[in-house]
C-alpha beads as a LAMMPS data file, in Angstrom:
LAMMPS data file: protein, C-alpha beads

440 atoms
439 bonds

1 atom types
1 bond types

-500.0 500.0 xlo xhi
-500.0 500.0 ylo yhi
-500.0 500.0 zlo zhi

Masses

1 110.0

Atoms # bond

1 1 1 0.000 0.000 0.000
2 1 1 1.284 3.462 -0.926
3 1 1 1.058 5.913 1.924
4 1 1 0.380 8.762 -0.511
5 1 1 -3.084 7.280 -1.134
6 1 1 -3.663 5.423 2.144
7 1 1 -6.198 6.894 4.561
8 1 1 -4.034 7.393 7.647
9 1 1 -5.122 10.544 9.522
10 1 1 -2.359 10.712 12.149
11 1 1 -2.359 13.370 14.862
12 1 1 0.693 15.236 16.152
13 1 1 -0.929 16.214 19.446
14 1 1 -2.482 13.886 21.997
15 1 1 -6.278 14.347 22.236
16 1 1 -7.334 15.640 25.633
17 1 1 -9.927 12.892 26.168
18 1 1 -7.328 10.081 25.954
19 1 1 -6.085 9.110 29.423
20 1 1 -4.322 5.783 28.785
21 1 1 -1.556 4.795 26.389
22 1 1 -3.596 2.633 24.019
23 1 1 -6.320 5.272 23.604
24 1 1 -3.746 7.999 22.915
25 1 1 -1.770 5.951 20.413
26 1 1 -4.820 4.580 18.594
27 1 1 -6.147 8.084 18.069
28 1 1 -2.764 9.554 17.130
29 1 1 -1.914 6.732 14.709
30 1 1 -5.231 7.061 12.889
31 1 1 -6.559 3.641 13.905
32 1 1 -9.917 4.795 15.297
33 1 1 -12.161 7.829 15.615
34 1 1 -14.891 8.309 18.200
35 1 1 -18.467 8.298 16.928
36 1 1 -20.152 8.833 20.300
37 1 1 -19.326 8.030 23.918
38 1 1 -17.751 4.577 24.012
39 1 1 -18.414 3.877 20.305
40 1 1 -15.688 4.069 17.646
41 1 1 -15.211 3.846 13.906
42 1 1 -12.318 1.600 12.907
43 1 1 -10.174 3.209 10.208
44 1 1 -8.035 1.209 7.734
45 1 1 -4.937 0.795 9.937
46 1 1 -6.919 -0.194 13.017
47 1 1 -9.173 -2.525 11.054
48 1 1 -6.159 -4.398 9.678
49 1 1 -4.976 -5.111 13.224
50 1 1 -8.477 -6.075 14.334
51 1 1 -8.736 -8.546 11.438
52 1 1 -5.314 -10.052 12.249
53 1 1 -6.378 -10.683 15.830
54 1 1 -9.741 -12.041 14.693
55 1 1 -7.980 -14.461 12.339
56 1 1 -5.774 -15.870 15.110
57 1 1 -8.770 -16.277 17.409
58 1 1 -10.723 -18.042 14.664
59 1 1 -7.872 -20.401 13.766
60 1 1 -7.383 -21.511 17.369
61 1 1 -11.115 -22.021 17.894
62 1 1 -11.244 -24.154 14.754
63 1 1 -8.166 -26.077 15.917
64 1 1 -9.913 -26.853 19.212
65 1 1 -12.915 -28.305 17.362
66 1 1 -15.338 -25.398 17.717
67 1 1 -17.558 -24.589 14.713
68 1 1 -18.298 -21.043 13.613
69 1 1 -21.803 -19.612 13.361
70 1 1 -23.059 -16.039 13.242
71 1 1 -25.884 -14.909 15.510
72 1 1 -27.696 -11.561 15.240
73 1 1 -26.927 -8.505 17.333
74 1 1 -30.631 -7.890 18.084
75 1 1 -32.337 -10.567 20.192
76 1 1 -35.958 -11.100 21.315
77 1 1 -36.543 -10.291 24.975
78 1 1 -38.745 -13.382 25.390
79 1 1 -35.700 -15.666 25.244
80 1 1 -34.114 -13.757 28.115
81 1 1 -37.357 -13.940 30.058
82 1 1 -37.210 -17.728 29.691
83 1 1 -33.802 -17.831 31.348
84 1 1 -34.806 -15.285 33.974
85 1 1 -32.090 -12.806 33.010
86 1 1 -34.087 -10.099 31.263
87 1 1 -34.945 -8.157 34.399
88 1 1 -31.889 -9.282 36.356
89 1 1 -29.189 -8.220 33.899
90 1 1 -29.268 -4.533 34.757
91 1 1 -29.100 -1.184 32.918
92 1 1 -26.060 -2.252 30.870
93 1 1 -28.485 -4.050 28.564
94 1 1 -29.895 -1.807 25.833
95 1 1 -33.621 -2.596 25.683
96 1 1 -35.612 -1.502 22.631
97 1 1 -38.967 -2.080 20.913
98 1 1 -39.489 -2.806 17.252
99 1 1 -42.260 -1.241 15.145
100 1 1 -44.703 -3.942 16.283
101 1 1 -44.069 -2.997 19.912
102 1 1 -42.191 -6.234 20.612
103 1 1 -39.500 -6.114 23.304
104 1 1 -36.029 -6.569 21.831
105 1 1 -32.478 -6.020 23.055
106 1 1 -29.012 -5.391 21.678
107 1 1 -27.224 -8.543 22.804
108 1 1 -24.535 -8.201 25.479
109 1 1 -23.999 -11.977 25.287
110 1 1 -25.603 -15.013 23.601
111 1 1 -26.321 -17.843 26.055
112 1 1 -30.071 -17.691 25.493
113 1 1 -29.914 -17.495 21.719
114 1 1 -27.464 -20.371 21.294
115 1 1 -29.490 -22.517 23.720
116 1 1 -32.617 -21.860 21.661
117 1 1 -30.752 -22.939 18.525
118 1 1 -29.522 -26.184 20.100
119 1 1 -32.829 -27.178 21.670
120 1 1 -34.494 -27.121 18.268
121 1 1 -31.719 -29.038 16.530
122 1 1 -30.071 -31.577 18.840
123 1 1 -32.237 -34.400 20.182
124 1 1 -29.881 -37.277 21.062
125 1 1 -26.679 -37.776 23.041
126 1 1 -25.241 -39.149 19.777
127 1 1 -25.217 -35.570 18.456
128 1 1 -22.907 -34.431 21.273
129 1 1 -20.555 -32.869 22.121
130 1 1 -21.000 -29.584 20.282
131 1 1 -19.069 -26.340 20.564
132 1 1 -20.315 -23.408 18.493
133 1 1 -18.741 -19.957 18.363
134 1 1 -19.226 -16.647 16.662
135 1 1 -17.349 -13.363 16.378
136 1 1 -19.848 -10.542 16.604
137 1 1 -20.323 -6.965 17.804
138 1 1 -21.837 -6.568 21.273
139 1 1 -23.258 -3.638 23.180
140 1 1 -23.217 -2.951 26.909
141 1 1 -24.417 0.464 28.006
142 1 1 -21.572 1.349 30.370
143 1 1 -22.506 4.244 32.628
144 1 1 -19.055 5.816 32.147
145 1 1 -17.339 4.463 29.039
146 1 1 -13.638 5.290 29.164
147 1 1 -10.173 4.253 28.100
148 1 1 -11.100 4.139 24.424
149 1 1 -11.821 0.634 23.152
150 1 1 -10.678 -0.879 26.445
151 1 1 -13.972 -0.044 28.129
152 1 1 -16.326 1.057 25.402
153 1 1 -20.004 0.392 24.868
154 1 1 -19.727 -1.353 21.502
155 1 1 -17.072 -4.040 21.108
156 1 1 -16.178 -7.117 19.070
157 1 1 -16.301 -10.422 20.949
158 1 1 -15.638 -14.042 20.253
159 1 1 -18.186 -16.166 22.126
160 1 1 -18.094 -19.965 22.145
161 1 1 -20.657 -22.251 23.769
162 1 1 -20.127 -25.918 24.587
163 1 1 -22.870 -28.542 25.006
164 1 1 -22.207 -31.918 26.626
165 1 1 -24.227 -34.763 28.067
166 1 1 -22.534 -34.886 31.478
167 1 1 -20.084 -33.117 33.749
168 1 1 -17.067 -35.128 32.573
169 1 1 -17.741 -34.142 28.982
170 1 1 -18.262 -30.516 29.970
171 1 1 -14.939 -30.515 31.830
172 1 1 -13.165 -31.832 28.726
173 1 1 -14.727 -29.033 26.673
174 1 1 -13.645 -26.501 29.299
175 1 1 -10.091 -27.806 29.245
176 1 1 -9.923 -27.608 25.460
177 1 1 -10.907 -23.953 25.556
178 1 1 -8.505 -23.316 28.436
179 1 1 -5.590 -24.530 26.319
180 1 1 -6.912 -22.876 23.136
181 1 1 -6.997 -19.535 24.927
182 1 1 -3.407 -19.783 26.096
183 1 1 -2.322 -20.698 22.563
184 1 1 -4.342 -17.825 21.109
185 1 1 -2.671 -15.195 23.269
186 1 1 0.753 -16.756 22.831
187 1 1 0.444 -16.361 19.052
188 1 1 -0.104 -12.642 19.590
189 1 1 3.142 -12.375 21.533
190 1 1 1.286 -12.175 24.855
191 1 1 1.740 -14.071 28.093
192 1 1 -1.746 -14.724 29.468
193 1 1 -2.289 -15.795 33.066
194 1 1 -5.515 -17.719 33.849
195 1 1 -6.998 -16.729 37.203
196 1 1 -9.942 -18.175 39.100
197 1 1 -12.789 -15.711 38.763
198 1 1 -16.366 -14.907 39.681
199 1 1 -18.985 -15.769 37.069
200 1 1 -20.996 -12.547 37.449
201 1 1 -24.424 -12.318 35.791
202 1 1 -23.651 -15.200 33.413
203 1 1 -23.610 -17.673 36.313
204 1 1 -21.728 -20.896 36.960
205 1 1 -19.298 -22.428 39.441
206 1 1 -16.090 -22.817 37.385
207 1 1 -14.615 -19.721 35.850
208 1 1 -11.237 -18.335 34.785
209 1 1 -10.191 -14.905 33.604
210 1 1 -7.227 -14.591 31.253
211 1 1 -5.029 -11.630 32.092
212 1 1 -2.163 -10.475 29.879
213 1 1 0.811 -8.786 31.477
214 1 1 1.227 -5.049 30.976
215 1 1 2.910 -2.453 33.192
216 1 1 -0.141 -0.240 32.754
217 1 1 -2.545 -3.050 33.713
218 1 1 -5.664 -2.400 35.743
219 1 1 -5.073 -5.056 38.405
220 1 1 -2.283 -6.940 40.159
221 1 1 -1.836 -10.657 39.583
222 1 1 0.369 -13.221 41.297
223 1 1 1.622 -16.585 40.113
224 1 1 4.483 -19.082 40.232
225 1 1 7.584 -17.735 38.500
226 1 1 7.851 -20.888 36.356
227 1 1 4.717 -19.920 34.486
228 1 1 6.354 -16.707 33.292
229 1 1 9.685 -18.374 32.500
230 1 1 8.647 -21.656 30.888
231 1 1 6.582 -22.737 27.896
232 1 1 4.400 -25.316 29.623
233 1 1 2.016 -25.426 26.637
234 1 1 4.506 -27.431 24.582
235 1 1 3.704 -30.493 26.699
236 1 1 -0.092 -30.169 26.441
237 1 1 -1.976 -32.102 23.763
238 1 1 -5.163 -30.262 22.832
239 1 1 -6.711 -33.470 21.447
240 1 1 -6.165 -35.708 24.460
241 1 1 -5.034 -35.841 28.106
242 1 1 -6.823 -32.615 28.912
243 1 1 -8.865 -33.599 31.938
244 1 1 -6.354 -32.414 34.564
245 1 1 -5.199 -29.314 32.719
246 1 1 -7.130 -26.649 34.629
247 1 1 -6.755 -28.288 38.024
248 1 1 -3.051 -28.937 37.462
249 1 1 -2.475 -25.342 36.438
250 1 1 -4.344 -23.944 39.420
251 1 1 -2.490 -26.231 41.806
252 1 1 0.984 -25.522 40.429
253 1 1 0.862 -21.901 39.377
254 1 1 -1.715 -20.501 41.837
255 1 1 -2.694 -17.459 39.788
256 1 1 -4.622 -15.026 41.970
257 1 1 -5.897 -11.475 41.910
258 1 1 -8.036 -9.326 44.203
259 1 1 -8.963 -12.029 46.729
260 1 1 -5.466 -13.332 47.332
261 1 1 -4.802 -16.876 48.585
262 1 1 -2.479 -15.978 51.455
263 1 1 -1.752 -19.606 52.399
264 1 1 -0.828 -20.567 48.831
265 1 1 1.314 -17.472 48.362
266 1 1 3.169 -18.248 51.589
267 1 1 3.718 -21.805 50.356
268 1 1 5.254 -20.541 47.100
269 1 1 7.598 -18.245 48.972
270 1 1 10.411 -17.079 46.721
271 1 1 8.738 -18.661 43.667
272 1 1 5.901 -16.141 43.859
273 1 1 6.003 -13.223 41.421
274 1 1 3.575 -10.337 41.003
275 1 1 2.787 -8.230 37.957
276 1 1 0.081 -6.013 36.544
277 1 1 -2.374 -7.208 33.941
278 1 1 -5.397 -6.598 31.704
279 1 1 -8.300 -9.031 31.332
280 1 1 -8.780 -10.142 27.721
281 1 1 -10.782 -13.355 28.049
282 1 1 -13.151 -15.206 30.365
283 1 1 -14.380 -18.806 30.375
284 1 1 -17.278 -20.283 32.376
285 1 1 -18.769 -23.663 33.141
286 1 1 -22.353 -23.213 34.336
287 1 1 -23.826 -26.689 34.017
288 1 1 -27.571 -26.797 33.323
289 1 1 -28.320 -23.192 34.347
290 1 1 -29.733 -22.291 30.913
291 1 1 -30.676 -25.707 29.549
292 1 1 -32.951 -26.405 32.541
293 1 1 -34.592 -22.983 32.375
294 1 1 -35.100 -23.195 28.610
295 1 1 -35.878 -26.928 28.375
296 1 1 -32.871 -27.823 26.232
297 1 1 -32.720 -31.614 26.648
298 1 1 -31.562 -34.673 24.734
299 1 1 -32.287 -38.372 24.920
300 1 1 -29.513 -40.076 26.891
301 1 1 -28.035 -43.580 26.318
302 1 1 -30.383 -44.968 28.991
303 1 1 -33.446 -43.693 27.166
304 1 1 -34.120 -40.903 29.640
305 1 1 -33.944 -37.172 28.982
306 1 1 -31.049 -35.056 30.257
307 1 1 -30.539 -31.303 30.327
308 1 1 -27.365 -30.331 28.520
309 1 1 -24.233 -29.334 30.442
310 1 1 -23.005 -25.993 29.080
311 1 1 -20.047 -23.655 29.148
312 1 1 -19.307 -20.299 27.532
313 1 1 -15.998 -18.833 26.460
314 1 1 -15.385 -15.177 25.584
315 1 1 -12.458 -13.259 24.127
316 1 1 -12.503 -9.487 23.743
317 1 1 -11.266 -9.237 20.160
318 1 1 -11.409 -5.441 19.905
319 1 1 -10.191 -5.052 23.498
320 1 1 -7.131 -7.099 22.571
321 1 1 -6.016 -4.393 20.134
322 1 1 -5.738 -1.947 23.008
323 1 1 -4.272 -4.561 25.346
324 1 1 -1.453 -5.368 22.916
325 1 1 -0.601 -1.665 22.676
326 1 1 -0.633 -1.343 26.474
327 1 1 1.831 -4.236 26.634
328 1 1 4.100 -3.129 23.770
329 1 1 4.941 0.542 23.227
330 1 1 7.593 3.143 23.917
331 1 1 7.748 6.938 23.954
332 1 1 7.688 7.070 20.140
333 1 1 4.667 4.869 19.526
334 1 1 3.378 1.325 19.194
335 1 1 5.641 -1.735 18.883
336 1 1 3.497 -4.408 17.222
337 1 1 4.232 -8.134 17.440
338 1 1 4.643 -9.272 13.856
339 1 1 1.629 -11.625 14.037
340 1 1 -0.837 -8.753 14.531
341 1 1 0.982 -5.821 12.906
342 1 1 -1.039 -3.975 10.224
343 1 1 1.942 -4.257 7.852
344 1 1 5.209 -6.130 8.285
345 1 1 7.437 -3.520 6.614
346 1 1 7.461 0.239 6.337
347 1 1 9.426 1.302 3.252
348 1 1 10.637 4.921 3.417
349 1 1 11.783 6.851 0.352
350 1 1 13.887 9.669 1.794
351 1 1 13.991 11.676 -1.423
352 1 1 10.920 11.315 -3.603
353 1 1 11.712 12.651 -7.062
354 1 1 15.306 11.428 -7.025
355 1 1 15.591 8.987 -9.922
356 1 1 17.736 6.426 -8.100
357 1 1 15.685 6.543 -4.897
358 1 1 12.418 6.218 -6.786
359 1 1 13.705 3.332 -8.919
360 1 1 15.148 1.422 -5.948
361 1 1 12.024 1.894 -3.828
362 1 1 9.716 0.782 -6.636
363 1 1 11.824 -2.353 -7.156
364 1 1 11.888 -3.126 -3.429
365 1 1 8.159 -2.488 -3.122
366 1 1 7.395 -4.859 -6.008
367 1 1 9.767 -7.525 -4.722
368 1 1 8.294 -7.515 -1.205
369 1 1 4.772 -7.735 -2.551
370 1 1 5.738 -10.584 -4.909
371 1 1 6.977 -12.509 -1.850
372 1 1 3.726 -11.945 0.035
373 1 1 5.174 -9.381 2.441
374 1 1 2.692 -6.717 3.563
375 1 1 4.422 -3.387 3.019
376 1 1 3.439 0.242 3.571
377 1 1 5.451 2.404 1.157
378 1 1 5.949 6.020 2.252
379 1 1 6.148 7.701 -1.145
380 1 1 4.940 11.085 0.120
381 1 1 6.751 14.319 -0.655
382 1 1 7.341 14.918 3.031
383 1 1 10.390 15.755 5.133
384 1 1 12.393 12.828 6.513
385 1 1 11.672 13.644 10.163
386 1 1 7.924 13.452 9.617
387 1 1 8.258 10.116 7.839
388 1 1 10.347 8.648 10.649
389 1 1 7.925 9.933 13.282
390 1 1 4.888 8.445 11.519
391 1 1 6.559 5.062 11.052
392 1 1 7.631 4.914 14.701
393 1 1 4.133 5.959 15.773
394 1 1 2.325 3.189 13.873
395 1 1 4.935 0.683 15.055
396 1 1 5.606 -1.714 12.164
397 1 1 8.085 -4.509 12.977
398 1 1 10.485 -3.520 10.177
399 1 1 11.462 -0.247 8.531
400 1 1 13.537 -0.087 5.382
401 1 1 14.970 3.379 4.706
402 1 1 16.284 4.225 1.229
403 1 1 18.176 7.468 0.611
404 1 1 20.700 8.936 -1.873
405 1 1 23.680 8.679 0.497
406 1 1 23.038 5.035 1.319
407 1 1 22.490 4.076 -2.306
408 1 1 25.861 5.565 -3.255
409 1 1 27.450 3.387 -0.575
410 1 1 25.424 0.355 -1.591
411 1 1 23.450 0.131 1.661
412 1 1 20.005 0.762 3.116
413 1 1 19.022 1.361 6.726
414 1 1 17.102 -1.412 8.458
415 1 1 15.190 -0.705 11.656
416 1 1 13.787 -3.607 13.662
417 1 1 11.343 -3.338 16.553
418 1 1 11.465 -6.025 19.252
419 1 1 8.121 -6.088 21.047
420 1 1 9.359 -8.422 23.788
421 1 1 12.090 -6.023 24.840
422 1 1 10.154 -2.909 23.779
423 1 1 13.210 -1.708 21.887
424 1 1 14.044 -0.475 18.399
425 1 1 17.434 -1.053 16.768
426 1 1 18.856 -0.022 13.397
427 1 1 21.806 -0.835 11.189
428 1 1 22.995 -0.331 7.626
429 1 1 23.112 -3.371 5.354
430 1 1 23.516 -4.131 1.669
431 1 1 20.075 -4.272 0.094
432 1 1 20.216 -8.013 -0.605
433 1 1 21.131 -8.791 3.013
434 1 1 18.417 -6.470 4.288
435 1 1 15.726 -8.112 2.176
436 1 1 16.910 -11.576 3.177
437 1 1 16.573 -10.682 6.844
438 1 1 13.101 -9.186 6.410
439 1 1 11.700 -12.012 4.283
440 1 1 12.671 -14.799 6.698

Bonds

1 1 1 2
2 1 2 3
3 1 3 4
4 1 4 5
5 1 5 6
6 1 6 7
7 1 7 8
8 1 8 9
9 1 9 10
10 1 10 11
11 1 11 12
12 1 12 13
13 1 13 14
14 1 14 15
15 1 15 16
16 1 16 17
17 1 17 18
18 1 18 19
19 1 19 20
20 1 20 21
21 1 21 22
22 1 22 23
23 1 23 24
24 1 24 25
25 1 25 26
26 1 26 27
27 1 27 28
28 1 28 29
29 1 29 30
30 1 30 31
31 1 31 32
32 1 32 33
33 1 33 34
34 1 34 35
35 1 35 36
36 1 36 37
37 1 37 38
38 1 38 39
39 1 39 40
40 1 40 41
41 1 41 42
42 1 42 43
43 1 43 44
44 1 44 45
45 1 45 46
46 1 46 47
47 1 47 48
48 1 48 49
49 1 49 50
50 1 50 51
51 1 51 52
52 1 52 53
53 1 53 54
54 1 54 55
55 1 55 56
56 1 56 57
57 1 57 58
58 1 58 59
59 1 59 60
60 1 60 61
61 1 61 62
62 1 62 63
63 1 63 64
64 1 64 65
65 1 65 66
66 1 66 67
67 1 67 68
68 1 68 69
69 1 69 70
70 1 70 71
71 1 71 72
72 1 72 73
73 1 73 74
74 1 74 75
75 1 75 76
76 1 76 77
77 1 77 78
78 1 78 79
79 1 79 80
80 1 80 81
81 1 81 82
82 1 82 83
83 1 83 84
84 1 84 85
85 1 85 86
86 1 86 87
87 1 87 88
88 1 88 89
89 1 89 90
90 1 90 91
91 1 91 92
92 1 92 93
93 1 93 94
94 1 94 95
95 1 95 96
96 1 96 97
97 1 97 98
98 1 98 99
99 1 99 100
100 1 100 101
101 1 101 102
102 1 102 103
103 1 103 104
104 1 104 105
105 1 105 106
106 1 106 107
107 1 107 108
108 1 108 109
109 1 109 110
110 1 110 111
111 1 111 112
112 1 112 113
113 1 113 114
114 1 114 115
115 1 115 116
116 1 116 117
117 1 117 118
118 1 118 119
119 1 119 120
120 1 120 121
121 1 121 122
122 1 122 123
123 1 123 124
124 1 124 125
125 1 125 126
126 1 126 127
127 1 127 128
128 1 128 129
129 1 129 130
130 1 130 131
131 1 131 132
132 1 132 133
133 1 133 134
134 1 134 135
135 1 135 136
136 1 136 137
137 1 137 138
138 1 138 139
139 1 139 140
140 1 140 141
141 1 141 142
142 1 142 143
143 1 143 144
144 1 144 145
145 1 145 146
146 1 146 147
147 1 147 148
148 1 148 149
149 1 149 150
150 1 150 151
151 1 151 152
152 1 152 153
153 1 153 154
154 1 154 155
155 1 155 156
156 1 156 157
157 1 157 158
158 1 158 159
159 1 159 160
160 1 160 161
161 1 161 162
162 1 162 163
163 1 163 164
164 1 164 165
165 1 165 166
166 1 166 167
167 1 167 168
168 1 168 169
169 1 169 170
170 1 170 171
171 1 171 172
172 1 172 173
173 1 173 174
174 1 174 175
175 1 175 176
176 1 176 177
177 1 177 178
178 1 178 179
179 1 179 180
180 1 180 181
181 1 181 182
182 1 182 183
183 1 183 184
184 1 184 185
185 1 185 186
186 1 186 187
187 1 187 188
188 1 188 189
189 1 189 190
190 1 190 191
191 1 191 192
192 1 192 193
193 1 193 194
194 1 194 195
195 1 195 196
196 1 196 197
197 1 197 198
198 1 198 199
199 1 199 200
200 1 200 201
201 1 201 202
202 1 202 203
203 1 203 204
204 1 204 205
205 1 205 206
206 1 206 207
207 1 207 208
208 1 208 209
209 1 209 210
210 1 210 211
211 1 211 212
212 1 212 213
213 1 213 214
214 1 214 215
215 1 215 216
216 1 216 217
217 1 217 218
218 1 218 219
219 1 219 220
220 1 220 221
221 1 221 222
222 1 222 223
223 1 223 224
224 1 224 225
225 1 225 226
226 1 226 227
227 1 227 228
228 1 228 229
229 1 229 230
230 1 230 231
231 1 231 232
232 1 232 233
233 1 233 234
234 1 234 235
235 1 235 236
236 1 236 237
237 1 237 238
238 1 238 239
239 1 239 240
240 1 240 241
241 1 241 242
242 1 242 243
243 1 243 244
244 1 244 245
245 1 245 246
246 1 246 247
247 1 247 248
248 1 248 249
249 1 249 250
250 1 250 251
251 1 251 252
252 1 252 253
253 1 253 254
254 1 254 255
255 1 255 256
256 1 256 257
257 1 257 258
258 1 258 259
259 1 259 260
260 1 260 261
261 1 261 262
262 1 262 263
263 1 263 264
264 1 264 265
265 1 265 266
266 1 266 267
267 1 267 268
268 1 268 269
269 1 269 270
270 1 270 271
271 1 271 272
272 1 272 273
273 1 273 274
274 1 274 275
275 1 275 276
276 1 276 277
277 1 277 278
278 1 278 279
279 1 279 280
280 1 280 281
281 1 281 282
282 1 282 283
283 1 283 284
284 1 284 285
285 1 285 286
286 1 286 287
287 1 287 288
288 1 288 289
289 1 289 290
290 1 290 291
291 1 291 292
292 1 292 293
293 1 293 294
294 1 294 295
295 1 295 296
296 1 296 297
297 1 297 298
298 1 298 299
299 1 299 300
300 1 300 301
301 1 301 302
302 1 302 303
303 1 303 304
304 1 304 305
305 1 305 306
306 1 306 307
307 1 307 308
308 1 308 309
309 1 309 310
310 1 310 311
311 1 311 312
312 1 312 313
313 1 313 314
314 1 314 315
315 1 315 316
316 1 316 317
317 1 317 318
318 1 318 319
319 1 319 320
320 1 320 321
321 1 321 322
322 1 322 323
323 1 323 324
324 1 324 325
325 1 325 326
326 1 326 327
327 1 327 328
328 1 328 329
329 1 329 330
330 1 330 331
331 1 331 332
332 1 332 333
333 1 333 334
334 1 334 335
335 1 335 336
336 1 336 337
337 1 337 338
338 1 338 339
339 1 339 340
340 1 340 341
341 1 341 342
342 1 342 343
343 1 343 344
344 1 344 345
345 1 345 346
346 1 346 347
347 1 347 348
348 1 348 349
349 1 349 350
350 1 350 351
351 1 351 352
352 1 352 353
353 1 353 354
354 1 354 355
355 1 355 356
356 1 356 357
357 1 357 358
358 1 358 359
359 1 359 360
360 1 360 361
361 1 361 362
362 1 362 363
363 1 363 364
364 1 364 365
365 1 365 366
366 1 366 367
367 1 367 368
368 1 368 369
369 1 369 370
370 1 370 371
371 1 371 372
372 1 372 373
373 1 373 374
374 1 374 375
375 1 375 376
376 1 376 377
377 1 377 378
378 1 378 379
379 1 379 380
380 1 380 381
381 1 381 382
382 1 382 383
383 1 383 384
384 1 384 385
385 1 385 386
386 1 386 387
387 1 387 388
388 1 388 389
389 1 389 390
390 1 390 391
391 1 391 392
392 1 392 393
393 1 393 394
394 1 394 395
395 1 395 396
396 1 396 397
397 1 397 398
398 1 398 399
399 1 399 400
400 1 400 401
401 1 401 402
402 1 402 403
403 1 403 404
404 1 404 405
405 1 405 406
406 1 406 407
407 1 407 408
408 1 408 409
409 1 409 410
410 1 410 411
411 1 411 412
412 1 412 413
413 1 413 414
414 1 414 415
415 1 415 416
416 1 416 417
417 1 417 418
418 1 418 419
419 1 419 420
420 1 420 421
421 1 421 422
422 1 422 423
423 1 423 424
424 1 424 425
425 1 425 426
426 1 426 427
427 1 427 428
428 1 428 429
429 1 429 430
430 1 430 431
431 1 431 432
432 1 432 433
433 1 433 434
434 1 434 435
435 1 435 436
436 1 436 437
437 1 437 438
438 1 438 439
439 1 439 440
């Protein structure tokens, strides 16, 4: 993509309404613009990141055996009355009426709707287990939306819902999602800590929040140091041996938050570490809470009817964009992990109009594209300082700088951003060596 035609409305000054890093940098880098309180338009750069994160989430859900559906944003209130949640949910639910005066709502979650789908379609234990998910926009009418997309009113969520015949099956489904979540966040360059959690208005008696580490995080978490140092996922098989996964993790790593387990922390002693984090996912097992209330039953192997055992599993897809920025940035801008970066390479032409610079940049641009490398080519007639500032602000993993002086010496400048260390380094290399490094 050529920057001269790309819609990238960057800002030099920090908007006064932005109080946290991710909100400031998303506005300044032209990723989003506010439509109304807590509701944002996603501009091309931000949408590319959102789609990258969505793709990773989708691939790991598919890998875990979940099947994608798409449910509507507007739901009938009668379904929520069946479950008993319509009046209990609170003012965060946006309640509306259609032109026929029927009570409707803008869905904050989808337990009722997915249960209604299953009860009309699955009749026998032979049809189980099932895990269905969708990625859809949600609305919760926060009384004070703040922190940009981190606590907005409209947001993109991945919701999965598992259906099993008995508790043992439900626990296997829960474990699969537990591992899938850790793999999902790992692919984004994030270390996610699962913590025992309250179920809130969704209900249930087994629940974990997934918190990614960030110095600017909203809460403190504590866990065994080995979880931060080691890749324990490499020994976990998502297709088998999953029954003890959650219990084993809780026993060994003892992740805690607000209500701290003082006895367990004392037991860990010097192995205990604390950090700050941001919640990006939540999983629940709630048994027959909804299937009993909504009469979602199947014929069991003994010929009797059984209410389905259910779980739900949410990931804040749009929230993750802000969470990644909170975890990876410096004073100059964002430092994207390559897996979610809007482009892999920023190509900077230092002297547009110079025949050699233009020719070299066009050749490099074509070569990178031919090799499937996503590149943003700064071909604007703009001063070098402004180009450098914009590229650092939007935080692409690689920058390739081409100028007259370097071309005479047979070199280009390569700048690499390391999100893990939150550092940027640069060096001059021959063009062939630079391209080889970038295209690995």
